[in-house]
C-alpha positions in Angstrom: -9.3 -23.2 19.0 -9.5 -19.5 20.5 -5.5 -21.3 22.6 -4.2 -22.0 18.6 -5.5 -18.6 17.4 -3.6 -16.4 20.6 -0.8 -18.6 19.7 -0.9 -17.6 15.9 -1.7 -14.0 16.4 -1.0 -13.2 19.4 2.2 -14.0 20.3 4.0 -14.0 17.3 3.3 -10.9 15.9 4.9 -8.6 18.9 7.8 -9.8 16.1 8.6 -9.2 12.7 9.2 -12.4 10.7 10.3 -12.7 7.3 8.6 -14.6 4.5 9.7 -18.6 5.6 8.9 -19.7 1.4 7.4 -18.1 -1.5 3.8 -18.8 -1.5 1.1 -19.3 -3.8 -1.9 -16.5 -2.9 -5.3 -15.1 -4.7 -6.0 -11.4 -3.4 -9.6 -10.7 -4.0 -12.2 -7.6 -2.7 -15.2 -6.6 -3.0 -14.5 -3.1 -4.1 -12.7 -3.6 -7.2 -9.2 -2.3 -8.3 -8.0 0.0 -5.1 -5.3 1.3 -3.6 -5.4 -1.6 -0.6 -5.6 -4.1 -3.1 -2.2 -2.7 -4.7 -0.6 -1.7 -2.0 -1.0 -5.3 -0.9 0.0 -6.9 -4.0 3.2 -4.8 -4.0 4.3 -5.8 -0.5 3.4 -9.7 -0.9 5.7 -9.4 -4.2 8.7 -7.9 -2.3 8.9 -10.8 0.2 8.6 -13.1 -2.6 5.0 -15.0 -2.9 3.3 -15.1 -5.9 0.4 -13.4 -6.5 -3.1 -13.4 -8.3 -5.3 -10.6 -7.9 -9.2 -10.9 -9.1 -11.7 -8.3 -8.3 -15.2 -7.2 -8.9 -15.1 -4.8 -12.1 -17.3 -2.4 -9.7 -17.8 -1.8 -6.2 -19.9 -4.8 -4.9 -20.2 -3.7 -1.0 -23.2 -5.6 0.9 -23.5 -8.3 -1.8 -22.5 -11.0 0.7 -21.9 -14.4 -0.6 -24.7 -13.5 -3.7 -23.6 -15.0 -7.2 -25.0 -15.2 -10.8 -25.6 -18.4 -11.8 -26.1 -19.7 -14.7 -25.7 -15.9 -16.5 -23.2 -15.7 -19.2 -21.0 -12.2 -19.0 -21.7 -10.3 -21.9 -18.2 -7.2 -22.3 -18.5 -4.1 -20.3 -21.2 -1.6 -20.6 -19.3 1.1 -18.7 -15.8 1.3 -17.0 -14.8 -0.5 -14.5 -13.9 1.4 -11.0 -10.2 2.9 -11.5 -10.3 2.3 -15.5 -9.8 -1.6 -14.5 -10.9 -2.2 -18.2 -12.6 -0.6 -21.0 -16.3 -0.3 -21.9 -16.3 -2.9 -25.2 -13.8 -5.5 -23.1 -15.3 -9.1 -22.0 -17.4 -10.0 -19.3 -14.0 -11.0 -17.4 -10.0 -11.5 -18.0 -7.4 -9.4 -17.3 -7.4 -5.7 -16.6 -6.6 -3.9 -19.6 -5.8 -0.5 -17.4 -2.6 1.5 -18.8 1.0 0.2 -16.8 -1.3 -2.6 -14.8 0.5 -5.6 -13.9 -0.2 -8.9 -15.6 -0.9 -10.5 -12.1 -4.2 -8.5 -12.1 -7.7 -9.4 -13.6 -11.2 -8.3 -13.4 -14.7 -9.7 -12.9 -18.4 -8.2 -14.2 -19.9 -10.0 -10.8 -19.9 -10.3 -7.1 -17.0 -11.1 -4.7 -17.4 -14.9 -4.9 -17.8 -15.3 -8.3 -14.2 -12.7 -8.6 -13.1 -15.3 -6.5 -14.2 -18.8 -8.1 -12.4 -17.0 -11.2 -9.4 -16.5 -9.7 -9.4 -19.9 -8.6 -10.7 -21.6 -11.3 -9.1 -19.6 -14.0 -6.7 -18.3 -13.2 -4.8 -20.2 -10.6 -5.6 -23.3 -12.6 -3.8 -22.1 -15.2 -0.8 -20.2 -13.3 0.0 -23.3 -10.6 -2.4 -26.0 -11.5 -3.0 -26.5 -8.1 -5.3 -24.7 -5.7 -3.5 -21.6 -3.5 -2.1 -21.9 -0.7 -3.7 -18.9 1.0 -6.8 -16.5 -0.2 -6.8 -13.0 1.0 -9.9 -11.2 0.8 -9.6 -7.4 0.9 -8.3 -5.1 2.7 -11.6 -3.4 2.3 -12.4 0.5 2.5 -13.5 0.3 5.9 -14.4 -2.2 8.9 -15.9 -4.9 8.8 -17.2 -5.7 12.3 -20.0 -7.2 14.3 -23.4 -8.5 12.5 -22.7 -6.3 9.3 -20.0 -9.3 8.5 -23.3 -11.7 7.4 -23.6 -9.1 3.7 -19.9 -8.2 3.4 -18.6 -9.4 0.4 -15.0 -9.1 2.1 -15.9 -11.5 4.6 -17.9 -13.5 2.3 -15.6 -14.5 -0.4 -13.0 -15.6 2.4 -15.7 -17.7 3.8 -16.6 -19.2 0.6 -12.4 -20.3 0.2 -12.6 -21.3 4.0 -16.0 -24.2 3.3 -13.8 -24.9 0.2 -10.4 -26.0 2.6 -8.3 -22.8 1.9 -6.4 -21.2 4.2 -8.4 -17.4 4.0 -8.6 -14.5 5.7 -10.9 -11.4 5.4 -9.1 -8.3 5.8 -10.9 -5.0 6.3 -9.0 -0.9 7.2 -10.7 2.7 7.2 -12.4 4.6 5.1 -9.1 7.0 4.8 -7.6 4.2 2.3 -9.8 4.9 -0.3 -7.3 6.6 -2.5 -8.3 7.2 -6.4 -5.0 7.3 -7.1 -4.2 3.9 -5.8 -1.3 4.8 -3.8 -2.8 6.0 -0.6 0.1 6.0 2.4 -2.7 4.5 4.5 -3.1 1.6 2.2 0.2 0.9 1.9 0.7 0.7 5.5 -2.4 -2.0 5.8 -0.5 -3.8 3.2 2.7 -4.1 4.9 1.1 -4.9 8.0 -0.9 -7.9 6.2 2.3 -9.0 4.8 3.8 -10.1 8.1 0.8 -11.8 9.3 1.7 -13.7 6.5 4.9 -13.8 7.4 4.0 -15.2 10.6 1.8 -17.7 9.8 3.4 -19.1 6.7 6.9 -19.7 9.2 4.8 -21.0 12.0 3.0 -23.6 9.0 7.0 -24.6 8.3 5.7 -25.6 4.8 2.5 -27.0 5.9 -1.2 -25.5 6.1 -1.1 -22.1 7.2 -4.2 -22.3 9.1 -5.9 -25.1 10.2 -9.0 -26.8 8.1 -12.0 -24.9 8.8 -10.7 -21.9 10.1 -10.7 -18.7 9.1 -9.5 -15.1 10.3 -11.8 -11.9 9.8 -9.3 -9.1 10.5 -9.7 -5.0 11.0 -6.9 -2.0 10.9 -7.6 0.8 13.1 -7.9 4.2 11.9 -5.1 5.1 13.1 -2.2 3.0 12.2 0.0 4.5 13.7 2.5 2.0 15.4 -0.4 -0.1 15.7 -0.9 -3.5 18.4 -2.4 -6.9 17.3 -4.9 -8.2 19.6 -7.1 -10.9 20.0 -10.8 -10.6 19.8 -14.3 -12.2 19.1 -16.9 -11.7 16.5 -18.8 -10.9 19.7 -22.9 -9.3 19.9 -21.4 -5.5 20.1 -21.9 -3.6 16.4 -20.2 -0.8 15.5 -22.5 -0.4 13.4 -26.8 0.7 13.2 -28.5 -0.7 10.1 -32.6 -0.6 9.7 -35.4 -0.3 7.8 -37.0 3.7 7.4 -40.0 4.5 5.5 -37.9 8.3 4.4 -34.3 7.8 3.6 -34.7 11.9 3.5 -36.1 12.3 7.2 -35.0 9.0 9.2 -31.3 8.5 7.6 -28.5 9.3 10.2 -26.0 12.0 9.6 -23.4 9.5 9.7 -25.4 7.9 6.3 -26.2 11.4 5.3 -22.3 12.5 5.0 -21.3 9.4 3.6 -23.8 9.6 0.6 -22.6 13.1 0.1 -19.0 12.2 -0.1 -19.8 9.7 -2.7 -21.6 12.7 -4.7 -24.9 10.6 -3.7 -28.4 12.5 -3.0 -30.9 9.9 -0.3 -34.3 9.8 -1.9 -37.5 9.9 -0.5 -38.1 7.0 -0.3 -37.8 3.7 2.0 -34.6 2.1 2.3 -31.5 0.4 4.6 -30.1 3.3 7.1 -26.2 2.9 7.9 -24.9 4.4 10.5 -22.4 3.8 13.7 -23.8 2.4 17.2 -23.9 5.5 19.3 -24.8 2.6 22.5 -21.6 1.8 24.7 -20.7 -1.7 24.5 -21.1 -4.1 28.2 -18.5 -5.1 30.1 -18.4 -8.5 28.6 -18.5 -6.8 24.9 -14.7 -5.7 25.3 -13.2 -8.2 23.1 -15.6 -7.4 20.5 -14.2 -6.9 17.0 -16.7 -3.4 17.0 -14.6 -2.7 20.1 -11.4 -3.4 19.7 -10.8 -2.3 16.3 -11.1 1.3 17.5 -7.7 1.1 19.6 -6.0 -2.0 17.7 -5.8 -4.6 15.1 -8.9 -6.8 16.3 -8.0 -10.1 15.0 -11.1 -12.4 15.2 -11.2 -16.7 14.8 -14.0 -17.6 12.0 -15.0 -21.2 11.2 -16.1 -21.7 8.1 -19.4 -22.2 7.1 -22.3 -23.0 9.3 -20.6 -26.2 10.0 -21.4 -26.5 13.8 -17.6 -27.5 15.3 -17.4 -25.7 19.0 -19.2 -28.3 21.0 -17.2 -32.3 21.5 -20.8 -34.1 21.7 -22.3 -32.4 18.6 -23.3 -36.1 18.0 -26.2 -35.1 20.3 -28.9 -34.3 17.7 -28.6 -38.1 16.0 -29.8 -39.0 19.6 -33.3 -36.9 18.7 -33.4 -37.8 15.3 -34.0 -41.7 15.8 -37.3 -40.8 17.6 -38.6 -39.2 14.9 -40.1 -41.5 11.7 -41.6 -40.7 8.3 -44.9 -39.6 7.7 -47.3 -42.0 7.0 -48.2 -42.0 2.9 
């Protein structure tokens, strides 16, 4: 699997390729309507792809794979992020922001719900079949290390991959956040992502763009001046330090306090999750971990789809153990 990733990414991305054919692509994320999403949509449309955008109404960072089961979505009580839709609009549907392309949709729910709406409703009506590729992101902030387990960006890509769809999670630096929806950093990330899609498309030669059960977690560095592509692994080194604290005011990290201030938030003097950067240095055997690689290059980490155990050629050893088990006596 790792050799396949290297062949698809490391060698191929040394050159710029053009799209081999038009592909049907669904874009989702966990942030809502952002500059990153608009830029990625524009870059893919420029390459001739047919693209649908289906994102949450509001920021849903950290919601992971959460879904609201059997809960009808009432009309919006408040406007969506960046006025994607207004209060009173339906709980899911086409964005009503003035000047927004008709390919943009929103859902008043979690990232996975937004993806499923894009797949089950919009894609089914548009193409009458599943898309060729699902792109989740680009997120406003990197998703590297253990935190991907709670990431809505990565979870949406995982949901797609488990459903048998080629899927890529995309994350970029916080500098891509832009309320005007036309940030220059976002444009760079969109162009680079379109190059990756072009390479995968060309190598697929009309077939599946990624192998079954195989997904990618891609993280762009803060510095996007002539970045290089590097194969990485999720690994054990964590760029972020997260933990439960008794007092958010007294024990939160300076990084977290600065992030809260930038978003106009005040940290309450109550218990909660503290979040900041990890000051510990990686060990020599962690230098290929994405939490290290993304700082100087575009980190491309292979992921298996969901929890299925595929990496060991003799995974049937478990069956031998189960044969010795018996049902409990009545």
